[in-house]
C-alpha positions as CSV (number, residue, x, y, z in Angstrom):
1,M,-8.0,-3.9,-5.1
2,T,-8.6,-2.9,-8.6
3,L,-5.0,-1.8,-9.3
4,T,-3.7,-5.2,-8.2
5,R,-6.1,-6.9,-10.5
6,N,-5.0,-4.6,-13.4
7,Y,-1.3,-5.3,-12.9
8,F,-1.1,-8.8,-11.6
9,L,-4.5,-10.4,-12.4
10,V,-4.9,-11.1,-8.6
11,D,-8.3,-10.9,-7.1
12,D,-7.5,-11.9,-3.6
13,H,-4.3,-11.9,-1.5
14,A,-3.4,-12.4,2.2
15,L,-2.1,-8.8,2.4
16,F,-5.3,-7.2,1.2
17,P,-6.9,-6.8,4.7
18,E,-3.8,-5.1,6.0
19,I,-3.5,-2.9,2.9
20,Q,-7.1,-1.8,3.2
21,E,-6.7,-1.0,6.9
22,L,-3.6,1.1,6.1
23,L,-5.3,2.8,3.2
24,A,-8.1,3.9,5.6
25,E,-5.5,5.4,8.0
26,V,-3.2,7.4,5.7
27,E,-3.7,9.7,2.7
28,V,-2.3,8.2,-0.5
29,T,-3.2,8.8,-4.1
30,P,-4.0,6.1,-6.6
31,A,-0.9,7.3,-8.5
32,E,1.3,6.5,-5.4
33,V,-0.2,3.1,-5.1
34,S,0.2,2.4,-8.8
35,E,3.8,3.5,-8.6
36,M,4.5,1.1,-5.7
37,L,2.9,-1.8,-7.5
38,R,4.7,-1.2,-10.8
39,R,8.1,-1.4,-9.1
40,R,8.0,-5.2,-9.0
41,E,6.8,-7.9,-11.4
42,D,6.0,-10.3,-8.6
43,A,2.6,-9.6,-6.9
44,D,3.8,-10.9,-3.5
45,V,6.9,-8.6,-3.6
46,A,4.9,-5.6,-4.9
47,L,2.2,-5.9,-2.3
48,Q,4.7,-6.3,0.5
49,G,6.4,-3.2,-0.8
50,L,3.1,-1.4,-0.8
51,V,2.5,-2.5,2.9
52,E,6.0,-1.1,3.8
53,F,5.3,2.1,2.0
54,L,1.9,2.6,3.7
55,Q,3.4,1.7,7.1
56,G,6.1,4.3,6.6
57,K,3.5,7.0,5.8
58,K,1.5,5.9,8.9
59,M,4.6,6.2,11.1
60,S,5.4,9.6,9.6
61,L,1.9,10.8,10.3
62,Q,2.1,9.5,13.9
63,G,5.4,11.2,14.4
64,R,3.8,14.5,13.3
65,H,1.0,14.0,15.8
66,D,3.3,13.0,18.6
67,G,5.4,16.1,17.9
68,N,2.5,18.5,18.4
C-alpha cells in the first residue's frame, strides 16, 4: 500500500488484507484512495475510513447487480 506509506510511513497494518480484497472487487482510482487517506491525520482512522468507502462502493455495485 504505497499511498499509505507515503502519507503515514506505515508499511503494514491489520486492515491491509481487507483493503486489498476490497480493491480487487471494486473499481476505484488512485486519486479516490488518496483523497480518502488524506482526510485524516491518524493512519488507523484514515484506513478505517477507506475500508468504509470501499465497502460502500461494493454495496452500491451489488445493488446494481441485484436490480438487473
